[in-house]
C-alpha positions in Angstrom: 106.1 88.5 130.6 107.8 85.1 130.4 111.4 84.8 129.2 110.4 82.6 126.3 107.8 85.1 125.1 110.3 88.0 125.4 112.8 86.0 123.3 110.2 85.4 120.6 109.2 89.1 120.5 112.9 90.1 120.2 113.4 87.6 117.4 110.3 89.0 115.6 111.5 92.6 116.1 115.0 91.7 114.8 113.4 90.1 111.7 111.2 93.1 111.1 114.2 95.4 111.5 116.2 93.4 108.9 113.3 93.6 106.5 113.0 97.4 107.1 116.7 97.8 106.3 116.4 95.8 103.1 113.3 97.9 102.0 115.0 101.2 102.9 118.1 100.2 100.9 116.0 99.2 97.8 114.1 102.5 98.3 117.3 104.6 98.4 118.6 102.8 95.4 115.5 103.6 93.4 115.8 107.3 94.5 119.4 107.3 93.5 118.7 105.9 90.0 115.8 108.4 89.6 117.9 111.4 90.5 120.7 110.2 88.3 118.3 109.8 85.3 116.7 113.3 85.9 120.1 115.0 86.3 121.6 113.1 83.4 118.9 114.2 81.0 119.0 117.8 82.1 122.5 119.1 81.7 121.5 122.7 82.6 120.4 121.4 86.1 123.1 122.3 88.7 123.1 122.4 92.5 123.4 126.2 92.4 120.4 126.6 90.1 118.4 124.4 92.4 119.3 126.4 95.4 118.5 129.6 93.6 115.1 128.2 92.6 114.4 127.3 96.2 115.4 130.7 97.6 113.3 132.5 95.0 110.1 130.7 96.0 107.6 132.9 97.7 107.6 132.1 101.4 103.8 132.2 101.8 103.2 129.6 99.1 106.0 127.4 100.5 104.3 127.5 103.9 101.0 126.7 102.2 102.7 123.6 100.6 104.0 122.4 103.9 100.6 122.9 105.4 99.1 120.8 102.7 101.5 117.9 103.6 100.5 118.2 107.2 96.8 118.1 106.3 97.5 115.1 104.1 98.8 113.2 107.2 96.1 114.6 109.6 93.2 113.7 107.3 94.2 110.0 107.2 94.4 110.1 111.0 90.9 111.7 111.1 89.5 109.0 108.9 90.9 106.2 111.0 89.7 108.0 114.2 86.2 108.3 112.9 85.9 104.7 111.9 87.3 103.4 115.2 85.1 105.8 117.2 82.0 104.5 115.4 83.1 101.0 116.4 83.4 102.1 120.1 87.1 102.8 120.4 87.8 106.5 120.4 91.5 107.4 120.7 93.2 110.8 120.9 94.2 112.9 117.8 97.9 112.3 118.5 97.4 108.5 118.5 95.6 108.6 115.2 98.2 110.9 113.7 100.8 108.2 114.6 98.6 105.5 113.0 98.5 107.6 109.8 102.2 108.4 109.9 103.1 104.8 110.3 100.9 103.8 107.4 102.3 106.5 105.1 105.9 105.8 106.0 105.8 102.0 105.7 103.6 102.1 102.6 106.2 104.3 100.9 109.2 102.0 101.5 107.5 98.6 100.8 106.4 97.2 97.5 102.7 97.7 96.7 102.4 99.6 100.0 102.1 96.3 101.8 103.7 97.4 105.0 101.4 100.3 105.8 98.4 98.6 107.3 100.4 96.1 109.4 102.4 99.0 110.9 99.2 101.0 111.7 97.6 97.9 113.2 100.6 97.3 115.5 100.3 100.7 117.1 96.5 100.5 117.3 96.7 97.2 119.1 99.3 98.7 121.4 96.6 101.3 122.3 94.3 98.5 123.4 92.1 98.5 120.3 91.1 94.9 119.6 92.6 93.3 116.6 89.2 92.6 115.0 88.3 96.3 115.3 91.7 97.4 114.1 91.5 95.2 111.0 88.0 96.3 110.1 89.0 100.0 110.6 92.0 99.7 108.3 90.2 97.6 105.7 87.4 100.2 105.5 89.9 103.0 105.2 91.8 101.2 102.4 88.5 100.8 100.6 87.9 104.5 100.8 91.4 105.3 99.6 90.6 103.3 96.5 87.3 105.0 96.0 88.9 108.4 96.5 91.4 107.7 93.7 88.6 106.6 91.4 86.8 109.9 92.2 90.0 111.9 91.4 90.3 110.1 88.1 86.7 111.0 87.2 87.3 114.6 88.2 90.4 114.9 86.0 88.6 113.6 82.9 85.5 115.8 83.8 87.5 119.1 84.1 90.4 118.6 81.8 90.0 115.6 79.5 92.3 117.1 76.9 95.2 117.0 79.3 95.4 113.2 78.9 96.5 113.7 75.3 99.4 115.9 76.6 101.2 112.8 78.0 103.3 110.5 75.8 102.4 106.9 75.1 104.2 105.4 78.1 102.5 107.9 80.5 99.1 107.3 79.0 99.6 103.6 79.5 100.5 104.1 83.2 97.4 106.3 83.7 95.1 103.8 82.1 96.6 101.0 84.1 96.2 103.1 87.3 92.5 103.7 86.5 91.9 100.0 85.6 93.5 98.8 88.9 91.6 101.3 91.0 88.3 100.4 89.4 89.1 96.7 89.8 89.8 97.2 93.5 86.7 99.2 93.9 84.6 96.5 92.3 86.3 93.9 94.4 85.7 95.8 97.6 82.0 96.2 96.6 81.7 92.4 96.0 83.4 91.6 99.2 81.1 93.8 101.2 77.8 93.3 99.5 78.2 89.9 97.8 80.8 88.1 99.9 79.5 84.6 99.0 80.4 85.2 95.4 84.0 86.0 96.2 84.1 83.1 98.7 82.9 80.6 96.1 85.4 81.8 93.5 88.3 81.9 95.9 87.5 78.4 97.2 87.4 77.1 93.7 90.8 78.7 92.8 92.4 77.4 96.0 91.1 73.9 95.5 92.2 73.9 91.8 95.8 75.2 92.7 96.0 72.6 95.5 95.1 69.8 93.1 97.7 71.1 90.6 100.2 71.1 93.5 100.9 74.8 92.9 99.5 75.7 96.3 100.2 74.1 99.7 98.6 74.4 103.1 95.1 74.4 101.7 93.4 74.6 105.1 95.5 77.5 106.2 94.7 79.4 103.0 91.0 78.7 103.4 91.1 79.8 107.0 92.6 83.1 106.0 89.9 83.4 103.3 87.1 82.8 105.7 88.6 85.3 108.1 88.8 88.0 105.4 85.2 87.3 104.3 84.0 87.7 107.9 85.9 91.0 108.2 84.2 92.4 105.1 80.8 91.1 106.3 81.4 93.1 109.4 82.2 96.2 107.2 78.8 95.6 105.4 77.1 95.5 108.8 78.7 98.8 109.9 77.6 100.5 106.6 74.0 99.3 107.1 73.9 100.4 110.7 75.8 103.6 110.2 75.5 104.8 106.6 77.1 108.1 107.4 80.4 106.4 107.9 80.6 105.7 104.2 80.1 109.4 103.3 82.3 111.0 106.0 85.3 108.7 105.5 85.0 109.1 101.7 85.2 112.9 102.1 88.2 112.6 104.4 90.0 110.5 101.8 89.1 112.7 98.9 90.3 115.8 100.8 93.5 114.0 101.7 94.2 113.4 98.0 93.3 116.9 97.1 95.7 118.5 99.6 98.6 116.4 98.5 97.9 117.3 94.9 97.6 120.9 95.9 101.3 120.9 96.9 102.2 121.2 93.2 99.9 124.2 92.8 101.6 125.9 95.8 105.0 125.3 94.2 103.8 126.6 90.8 102.4 129.8 92.3 105.4 130.1 94.7 107.7 130.2 91.7 105.9 133.3 90.4 103.9 131.6 87.6 100.2 132.5 86.8 99.5 131.1 83.3 97.7 128.0 84.5 94.7 127.9 86.8 94.1 126.0 90.0 92.0 123.5 88.1 94.7 123.1 85.4 97.4 122.2 87.9 95.2 120.0 90.0 93.9 118.1 87.0 97.4 117.5 85.6 98.8 116.5 89.0 95.7 114.3 89.4 96.6 112.4 86.3 100.2 112.0 87.6 98.8 110.6 90.9 96.6 108.1 89.2 99.4 106.9 86.9 101.8 106.6 89.9 99.5 104.0 91.4 99.9 101.7 88.4 103.0 99.8 89.3 104.0 98.1 92.6 107.1 100.3 93.0 107.9 101.5 96.6 106.6 105.0 96.9 106.1 105.1 93.0 109.7 106.3 92.9 110.7 107.0 89.3 107.2 106.4 88.0 105.7 109.6 89.6 108.8 111.6 88.6 108.6 110.5 84.9 104.8 111.3 84.8 105.4 114.7 86.4 108.1 115.8 84.0 106.1 114.5 81.0 102.8 116.2 82.1 104.2 119.5 83.3 106.9 120.1 80.6 104.8 122.8 79.0 103.3 124.2 82.2 106.2 124.8 84.5 108.8 127.3 83.3 111.4 125.0 85.0 109.8 121.6 85.2 112.8 119.8 86.6 113.4 122.1 89.6 109.6 122.3 90.0 109.4 118.6 90.1 112.2 118.3 92.6 110.5 120.8 95.0 107.0 119.5 94.5 107.9 115.8 94.9 110.4 116.7 97.6 107.7 118.2 99.7 104.8 116.0 98.9 106.7 112.7 99.2 110.3 112.8 100.5 109.8 115.4 103.3 106.4 113.8 104.1 107.9 110.3 104.6 110.9 111.7 106.5 108.4 113.4 108.9 106.2 110.3 109.1 109.3 108.0 109.7 110.7 110.3 112.4 107.3 110.5 114.2 107.0 106.7 114.0 110.5 106.2 115.3 110.0 108.6 118.2 106.7 107.1 119.1 108.1 103.5 118.9 111.1 104.6 121.2 108.6 106.0 123.7 106.7 102.6 123.7 109.9 100.7 124.2 110.9 103.0 127.1 107.5 102.6 128.8 107.7 98.8 128.3 111.2 98.6 129.9 110.2 100.9 132.7 107.1 98.8 133.4 109.2 95.6 133.6 111.5 97.2 136.2 
């Protein structure tokens, strides 16, 4: 590696590190505000009551909840592995677990989850998977993520439509927005894959119009990115036509991934010794919470998911505040701590190997 190239890479790493620090600080600030709001509105909540709630949880159900979090991470890795394998680049389960962990961690701390796919792509390319294959794999997986959320929304309204009315006006608005956004993304993905020329023509018209209005600059660069994106989706369409099973298998992986993370709430509910609501009841209510939490571009849906949970489960959980803190703590905070730790350790290993190779 030349000295000039090394300097550029270090500068890029420094810039990324600074961005990560900013995102983490914003993320922590949102968490602080959320906890302050929860505690401030619940005077009966104390540290001792929270500790008592935790220690009174049934160990078996707590282990099951942790297992659901692990399966949530693993299933994303399985989906990525399956797609890449069909494209001719099979990698080990550990590698794919890291791709998933990096995606989950960086998606949680960046607005609109924009940092997840680039982070996964970085480690996939490090494992000698071509950038073109990496991009197609992650694009396809994101498409299935969107479709799986749409499927969860359909399931919630199919099994427990009356639960939607249990939410207040703000929560209902968030849930509706979540559904609209996921359906819009699903339609967009479908158009990009099966009717790319329609999207290409519309985007070209918009780019040319904004350029003439002097709102947009670097027209050629924007068009180049557009054509590159269209080519990637055309490749996705080709893969679907040649291997239709990939659409079904990855969809199942993504739906199961959503189900397991939703099931954490059921495990906490049963772990606290409650029986009044069924598995379908808890899963449907948490499904609505999940859909609504995807309505706003807030890092990790911090605050949004908490509000929806407390609103939806106020009449289901005997102690909704502590139930929310444990459920959200496991399914989100512990999850991203684990994913962040795994990503950090793996990154350190790569840096160690790189320095050792230079010597």
